[in-house]
Structure formats: C-alpha cells, structure tokens
C-alpha positions in Angstrom: -3.4 -15.7 -16.8 -0.7 -14.6 -14.4 1.9 -14.0 -17.1 -0.6 -12.3 -19.5 -1.7 -9.9 -16.8 1.8 -9.1 -15.9 2.7 -8.5 -19.5 -0.4 -6.3 -19.9 0.5 -4.3 -16.8 4.1 -3.7 -18.0 2.9 -2.7 -21.5 0.3 -0.4 -19.9 2.8 1.3 -17.7 5.1 1.8 -20.6 2.5 3.9 -22.4 2.9 6.6 -19.7 6.7 6.9 -20.1 7.9 10.3 -21.4 11.6 10.0 -21.8 11.9 12.2 -18.8 14.1 10.5 -16.2 12.5 12.3 -13.2 9.0 11.5 -14.4 9.7 8.0 -15.7 11.3 6.7 -12.5 8.0 7.1 -10.7 6.2 5.1 -13.4 8.8 2.4 -13.1 8.6 2.6 -9.3 4.9 1.8 -9.3 5.3 -1.0 -11.8 8.0 -2.6 -9.8 5.9 -2.1 -6.6 2.9 -3.8 -8.2 5.0 -6.9 -9.1 6.5 -7.2 -5.7 3.1 -6.8 -3.9 1.9 -9.7 -6.1 4.9 -11.7 -4.8 4.2 -10.7 -1.2 0.5 -11.7 -1.6 1.6 -15.1 -3.0 3.9 -15.7 0.1 1.2 -14.7 2.6 -1.4 -16.9 0.9 1.1 -19.9 0.9 2.0 -19.3 4.6 -1.7 -19.1 5.5 -2.5 -22.2 3.5 -5.0 -20.6 1.2 -6.8 -22.9 -1.2 -5.2 -22.8 -4.7 -7.9 -20.7 -6.3 -8.1 -18.2 -3.5 -4.3 -17.7 -3.7 -4.7 -17.1 -7.4 -7.3 -14.4 -6.8 -5.1 -12.8 -4.3 -2.3 -12.6 -6.8 -4.6 -11.0 -9.4 -5.9 -8.4 -7.0 -2.4 -7.6 -5.7 -0.9 -7.2 -9.2 -3.7 -4.8 -10.3 -4.2 -3.0 -6.9 -2.4 0.2 -8.1 -3.5 0.1 -11.8 -4.5 3.8 -11.7 -1.3 5.1 -10.3 0.2 5.6 -13.7 -2.7 7.8 -14.8 -2.6 9.5 -11.5 1.0 10.6 -11.7 0.7 11.5 -15.4 -2.3 13.8 -14.7 -1.4 15.3 -11.4 2.4 14.6 -10.9 1.6 13.3 -7.4 0.7 10.0 -5.7 -1.2 11.9 -3.0 -4.9 10.9 -3.3 -6.0 14.0 -1.4 -4.6 16.1 -4.2 -5.8 14.0 -7.1 -8.1 11.0 -6.9 -8.8 7.9 -4.8 -6.5 5.5 -6.5 -8.2 2.4 -5.1 -11.6 3.4 -6.5 -10.2 4.4 -9.9 -8.0 1.3 -10.1 -11.1 -0.9 -9.6 -13.0 1.1 -12.1 -10.3 0.8 -14.8 -9.8 -2.9 -14.2 -13.5 -3.5 -14.6 -13.9 -1.2 -17.6 -11.0 -2.8 -19.5 -12.3 -6.3 -18.6 -8.8 -7.4 -17.5 -10.2 -10.3 -15.4 -12.3 -11.8 -18.1 -12.8 -14.6 -19.1 -10.6 -16.4 -16.5 -12.7 -15.4 -13.5 -16.3 -15.9 -12.6 -18.5 -12.8 -12.0 -18.4 -13.6 -8.2 -14.6 -13.8 -8.3 -14.3 -10.6 -10.3 -16.4 -8.8 -7.7 -14.2 -10.0 -4.9 -11.1 -8.9 -6.7 -12.5 -5.5 -7.5 -13.6 -5.0 -3.9 -10.1 -5.9 -2.7 -8.6 -3.3 -5.1 -11.2 -0.7 -4.2 -10.5 -0.9 -0.4 -6.8 -1.6 -0.3 -5.9 2.0 0.4 -8.7 2.8 2.8 -8.1 3.4 6.5 -9.8 0.0 7.2 -11.8 -2.7 5.5 -15.4 -1.4 5.5 -17.8 -3.2 7.8 -20.2 -5.6 6.1 -17.6 -7.5 4.0 -18.4 -11.2 4.0 -15.5 -13.4 5.1 -14.3 -14.4 1.6 -14.2 -10.7 0.5 -12.5 -9.7 3.7 -9.8 -12.4 3.5 -8.9 -11.3 0.0 -8.9 -7.6 0.8 -6.7 -8.3 3.9 -4.1 -10.1 1.9 -3.7 -7.2 -0.6 -3.6 -4.7 2.3 -0.9 -6.7 4.2 1.2 -7.3 1.0 1.0 -3.6 0.1 2.2 -2.5 3.5 5.1 -4.9 3.4 6.4 -3.6 0.2 5.8 0.2 0.6 8.0 0.4 3.7 11.3 -0.4 1.9 10.5 2.3 -0.7 9.9 4.8 2.1 13.0 3.7 4.0 15.2 4.0 0.9 13.9 7.5 0.4 14.7 8.5 4.0 18.2 7.3 3.6 18.6 8.9 0.1 16.0 11.7 0.0 16.0 12.6 -3.7 12.5 11.7 -4.9 9.9 14.0 -3.1 7.0 12.1 -4.7 7.6 9.3 -2.2 6.5 11.6 0.7 4.1 13.7 -1.3 6.4 16.8 -1.1 5.4 17.3 2.5 7.3 19.7 4.8 10.4 18.5 6.5 9.7 20.1 9.8 10.4 17.6 12.6 7.0 17.7 14.2 3.7 15.8 14.3 0.5 17.7 13.2 -2.3 17.7 15.9 -4.7 15.5 13.9 -2.0 12.9 13.2 -0.9 12.9 16.8 -4.4 12.3 17.9 -4.9 9.4 15.5 -1.6 7.7 16.5 -2.5 7.9 20.2 -5.7 6.0 19.4 -3.8 3.4 17.5 -5.2 4.5 14.2 -3.6 5.3 10.9 -3.9 9.0 10.2 -5.6 10.2 7.0 -3.3 11.5 4.3 -5.4 14.7 4.2 -4.3 15.4 7.7 -0.6 15.0 7.1 1.5 18.2 6.8 5.1 16.9 7.4 7.3 14.0 6.5 7.3 13.3 10.2 3.5 12.8 10.0 4.0 10.5 7.0 6.7 8.3 8.6 5.1 8.1 12.1 1.8 7.2 10.4 3.4 4.0 9.2 4.0 2.9 12.8 0.3 2.5 13.1 0.1 0.1 10.3 0.8 -2.7 12.8 -2.7 -2.3 14.1 -4.1 -3.3 10.6 -1.9 -6.3 9.8 -4.3 -9.2 9.3 -2.2 -12.3 9.0 0.5 -13.8 11.2 2.8 -14.1 8.2 2.6 -10.4 7.6 3.3 -9.6 11.2 6.3 -12.0 11.2 7.7 -10.2 8.1 7.4 -6.9 9.8 9.4 -8.2 12.7 12.0 -10.0 10.5 12.7 -6.8 8.6 12.8 -4.6 11.7 10.4 -2.2 10.1 9.3 -0.4 13.3 12.9 0.1 14.6 14.0 1.4 11.2 11.1 3.8 11.0 11.8 5.0 14.6 15.4 5.9 13.7 14.1 8.5 11.2 11.8 10.2 13.6 12.5 13.0 16.2 13.6 11.9 19.6 10.5 13.1 21.6 8.3 11.6 24.3 5.2 11.5 22.1 7.1 9.6 19.3 8.5 7.2 21.9 5.0 6.5 23.2 3.6 5.8 19.7 6.6 3.6 18.9 6.3 1.6 22.2 2.6 1.0 21.7 3.2 -0.1 18.1 5.9 -2.5 19.2 3.7 -4.0 21.9 1.0 -4.5 19.3 3.3 -6.2 16.9 4.8 -8.5 19.5 1.5 -9.3 21.2 
C-alpha cells in the first residue's frame, strides 16, 4: 500500500501542474514535502520503537497530511489557511471522500489516520484524544515540523518564492499578538502574523510542541533554533524568546 499511495499522490499532484514554472514549483514543493514527512515519520516511529502496524499508520498519515495543499494553491494561489481554507480539515475530508485508505485499513485505523491529518496543523492536539490517536497525531506533527524548517531556511537564504512566507511584510518587527504568544511559550496563530519576522520567530515556539525525544534530537542535530535566530532582528525580545526556546529544547 505504501507504494500505491505514493504513486497516487504523485499522479494527483501532477493533475494540478499548469506548465507555469512559478506555479508548478509550489505544487512540486508540496509533493516533495509530503514524501519527506513520510520518511521523517518512519524514522521517528523506528526510534521510538513503535509496533510495526502503528508505524505503518504513521507513514500513511504523514504521506497524506497535506493532500489538500495542491487544491489550495490552485484555487487561492496561497498556502495561508487564513486566506483560503483549513488544509488539515480539507485534507482529511478529501482522503475520506476518495477512500484512499481502503481496503488496507480497518475503520478504526482509518479514523485514527484521518484524525491525525485533521489536527496536524492545529496549534495543539485537541484535548480528549485517546492515547493511540494522540500518539499517531504527534508523530505527524513532529515529522511535519522537522521538514518544514529546511524549506523556510532555504527561502531565508534565497528569498525568491514569497509563497513560503505567505507574502508577509519584510518589516523587521514582531506584531503584538505574536509577541504575546511567544512570551507564553505558545505558537502564534497564522492569522496574527503580519511580518516575515513573525513567521520565523513563530517557529522558535515549535520546540514546546515536540512530542518525541527523536524529534527533539533532530532539532538539536540540525541546529534549527540557532539557524532561525540568525535570520531574526538583534533585539532583546527576540533574544528572550530564543533563550527560552533553547532551554526548552535542551531540558
């Protein structure tokens, strides 16, 4: 099923290509991201000694977590959910409607995968998730974070694709709502972001929502916090956010 789902995803993404280099690179970017998130989920599951079947479900959920991104960019020319639709919710709806997980999963397994897809982009896993659902959602969220940051860092070093940062202002400042969220150790909502500085600083707070030691170790190994800090203004408030995030990651 792994290979058939991967082929389906690649074929599905190809239906959105327009022979427009600027547009098509964003479709290809999301396809490549989905494949890498699947690989990251596989590594986390192995490092955390998941049972074989649970690891397989994590791969399925990770591979399909951004299934609606192609439609989103095609319709709205943005990846900003606040300006289009909630891509976690719509991805789960599309995966269910197209029956992509049948017949290789049980109804219970399908529900777990759909829940993981639905909440992968939320500020936090909603309360009330049972442990099996929470574990699966947590793997997808961690794997997604691990792979998004290289995409962002590449943009910051070569800023030629504004879709990566939602076309936000390049003013070197934090917006008040974003500043408040970061001081509380929370990821700011995308709807509150006004600047690229908001967007980049918001990623420092991701360390508060890393669920597995393997994911935290990968953040440290790749020096993500230090690299993000190098692209932020040299201010006291940014220093405070950075130091607190570093303490959280190393704790």
